[in-house]
ZAVO-793044 format. One line per field, with one value per residue: x negated, y negated, z of N, C-alpha, C in turn; residue number from 1. Coordinates in steps of 0.02 Angstrom, whole numbers, plus 50000, padded with zeros to 5 digits. Layout:
! ZAVO-793044
n.c1 = [X	...]
n.c2 = [Y	...]
n.c3 = [Z	...]
ca.c1 = [X	...]
ca.c2 = [Y	...]
ca.c3 = [Z	...]
c.c1 = [X	...]
c.c2 = [Y	...]
c.c3 = [Z	...]
seq = [NUM	...]
//
This chain:
! ZAVO-793044
n.c1 = [46487	46524	46660	46782	46881	46822	46730	46721	46739	46683	46591	46499	46454	46391	46286	46217	46176	46090	45991	45940	45892	45794	45713	45657	45561	45557	45694	45721	45638	45693	45824	45818	45816	45776	45705	45814	45846	45920	46048	46101	46168	46255	46262	46307	46214	46102	46008	46033	45997	46116	46149	46077	46130	46267	46255	46202	46305	46403	46345	46353	46491	46533	46443	46366	46227	46185	46091	45991	46015	46142	46246	46302	46225	46248	46359	46464	46463	46399	46401	46527	46612	46575	46618	46755	46775	46763	46640	46502	46410	46255	46160	45998	45864	45913	45935	46057	46148	46223	46333	46369	46435	46557	46560	46539	46407	46365	46328	46448	46534	46647	46626	46691	46845	46884]
n.c2 = [42225	42393	42436	42543	42598	42605	42706	42881	43044	43135	43055	43032	43162	43184	43092	43151	43271	43214	43161	43281	43337	43245	43226	43144	43030	42995	42975	42863	42770	42761	42720	42614	42610	42647	42762	42825	42751	42760	42834	42990	43069	43218	43362	43518	43577	43502	43349	43178	43009	42896	42764	42749	42856	42819	42695	42736	42819	42721	42652	42752	42760	42632	42578	42475	42415	42408	42317	42355	42257	42216	42277	42348	42480	42559	42617	42528	42512	42597	42726	42728	42718	42836	42928	42909	42967	43096	43147	43196	43124	43099	43047	42998	43108	43163	43308	43434	43513	43672	43654	43526	43519	43446	43333	43152	43132	43244	43357	43391	43289	43172	43022	42863	42805	42676]
n.c3 = [57107	57073	56980	57034	56953	56830	56822	56813	56890	56802	56734	56837	56860	56739	56750	56857	56795	56701	56785	56838	56720	56674	56785	56938	56926	56787	56765	56850	56788	56658	56683	56769	56913	57087	57209	57340	57501	57619	57613	57541	57399	57400	57308	57258	57347	57322	57326	57288	57230	57277	57230	57111	57037	57029	56964	56841	56798	56780	56674	56575	56564	56523	56434	56478	56560	56729	56848	56992	57087	57059	57124	57282	57379	57492	57624	57601	57468	57336	57397	57451	57338	57271	57367	57359	57238	57271	57309	57414	57549	57639	57779	57747	57774	57891	57978	57958	58073	58114	58206	58177	58059	57957	58032	58040	57997	57928	57790	57739	57751	57686	57602	57650	57580	57460]
ca.c1 = [46514	46547	46732	46799	46923	46782	46688	46757	46699	46645	46534	46451	46423	46346	46227	46181	46142	46036	45939	45910	45857	45736	45672	45664	45520	45580	45762	45716	45607	45739	45888	45806	45830	45722	45728	45858	45813	45963	46097	46092	46226	46243	46301	46284	46157	46046	46014	46023	46003	46184	46154	46051	46179	46327	46237	46195	46373	46435	46316	46383	46563	46547	46389	46336	46178	46183	46029	45999	46041	46210	46296	46277	46214	46265	46428	46514	46453	46396	46422	46600	46643	46564	46663	46823	46777	46760	46572	46479	46348	46221	46107	45934	45817	45944	45951	46127	46151	46288	46387	46385	46472	46621	46554	46524	46339	46348	46333	46517	46573	46666	46618	46755	46876	46893]
ca.c2 = [42289	42439	42445	42613	42621	42609	42765	42942	43099	43164	43011	43045	43228	43174	43059	43202	43314	43174	43159	43348	43348	43202	43223	43079	42975	42974	42949	42796	42728	42751	42690	42553	42614	42672	42814	42804	42738	42773	42887	43034	43103	43290	43398	43587	43586	43460	43280	43129	42940	42877	42702	42764	42899	42780	42646	42771	42839	42661	42641	42801	42746	42567	42556	42415	42432	42367	42317	42375	42201	42200	42308	42376	42551	42595	42637	42482	42507	42658	42784	42723	42735	42908	42963	42906	43014	43163	43169	43198	43088	43116	43000	43025	43134	43192	43379	43449	43573	43707	43627	43460	43522	43410	43270	43097	43132	43307	43359	43405	43228	43133	42950	42827	42781	42604]
ca.c3 = [57131	57021	56984	57042	56898	56769	56826	56830	56917	56746	56722	56890	56847	56682	56777	56896	56746	56673	56836	56839	56656	56669	56846	56970	56900	56721	56773	56877	56737	56602	56703	56806	56984	57129	57256	57394	57565	57677	57601	57484	57371	57403	57258	57249	57392	57300	57349	57235	57252	57258	57192	57044	57003	57013	56913	56777	56779	56755	56608	56530	56557	56495	56390	56508	56611	56789	56885	57062	57126	57036	57168	57345	57375	57553	57641	57574	57396	57296	57436	57459	57273	57260	57413	57331	57182	57299	57320	57484	57565	57700	57798	57723	57823	57950	57973	57974	58114	58104	58247	58152	57996	57960	58069	57994	57972	57898	57717	57720	57761	57627	57613	57656	57517	57454]
c.c1 = [46537	46621	46748	46838	46885	46740	46729	46709	46656	46584	46479	46416	46375	46281	46185	46143	46082	45977	45903	45868	45791	45687	45673	45625	45545	45650	45759	45688	45657	45803	45880	45822	45770	45750	45772	45819	45855	46009	46077	46159	46210	46290	46269	46217	46094	46060	45994	46028	46071	46189	46131	46100	46240	46312	46231	46263	46411	46410	46346	46456	46576	46498	46358	46288	46182	46113	46043	46029	46113	46265	46263	46270	46240	46338	46481	46509	46456	46421	46498	46636	46634	46608	46734	46831	46768	46690	46553	46415	46318	46170	46041	45891	45847	45960	46023	46129	46219	46345	46408	46426	46540	46618	46533	46453	46319	46355	46403	46562	46587	46659	46686	46780	46883	46963]
c.c2 = [42330	42450	42520	42639	42626	42673	42825	42993	43130	43121	43023	43112	43224	43141	43108	43249	43278	43171	43227	43360	43308	43207	43152	43022	42950	42945	42877	42748	42712	42714	42630	42553	42642	42726	42784	42793	42759	42833	42929	43062	43178	43324	43465	43598	43549	43389	43232	43058	42911	42814	42713	42807	42859	42728	42677	42796	42780	42645	42690	42783	42682	42543	42491	42438	42382	42371	42337	42319	42182	42230	42338	42452	42590	42611	42591	42476	42575	42719	42785	42743	42810	42950	42964	42954	43086	43190	43160	43158	43114	43062	43033	43048	43164	43265	43390	43515	43606	43677	43557	43461	43490	43346	43215	43097	43198	43306	43377	43343	43193	43059	42917	42803	42706	42584]
c.c3 = [57071	57031	56983	56982	56832	56765	56848	56861	56862	56729	56774	56879	56788	56705	56819	56848	56714	56722	56839	56776	56653	56727	56873	56937	56833	56724	56798	56824	56681	56621	56750	56880	57021	57176	57311	57459	57625	57667	57542	57463	57372	57354	57247	57284	57369	57320	57294	57264	57230	57215	57120	57005	56984	56959	56844	56753	56750	56684	56557	56515	56517	56442	56414	56563	56668	56819	56957	57105	57108	57081	57229	57339	57435	57561	57613	57498	57361	57334	57443	57394	57259	57305	57387	57272	57206	57311	57393	57492	57629	57715	57780	57781	57884	57937	57993	58010	58105	58144	58223	58087	58003	58000	58020	57967	57938	57823	57694	57727	57695	57644	57614	57589	57519	57475]
seq = [1	2	3	4	5	6	7	8	9	10	11	12	13	14	15	16	17	18	19	20	21	22	23	24	25	26	27	28	29	30	31	32	33	34	35	36	37	38	39	40	41	42	43	44	45	46	47	48	49	50	51	52	53	54	55	56	57	58	59	60	61	62	63	64	65	66	67	68	69	70	71	72	73	74	75	76	77	78	79	80	81	82	83	84	85	86	87	88	89	90	91	92	93	94	95	96	97	98	99	100	101	102	103	104	105	106	107	108	109	110	111	112	113	114]
//
């Protein structure tokens, strides 16, 4: 599990910038992760793979690379830690309707804190 106290919001934002700079394929290749399957991290109306972003943020913070199997990615793992840092998650592929804003499945929902 990625220790929440080892990763800051700034580390996550740095990982997001890295993802944007490299693009998905190169980011996954360089940091050892794969595309998301269930949840997406939503930041400034863009979607990112939460486990890959958190794993890369951890690498930036600690200079230690984690493999995908070293920590969980879903609601009990990466999504939870990112939520505690104030980031938003969304179930992958689910359209967010205006009446759903603020509901647990909308892009305005904050993931549960640890």
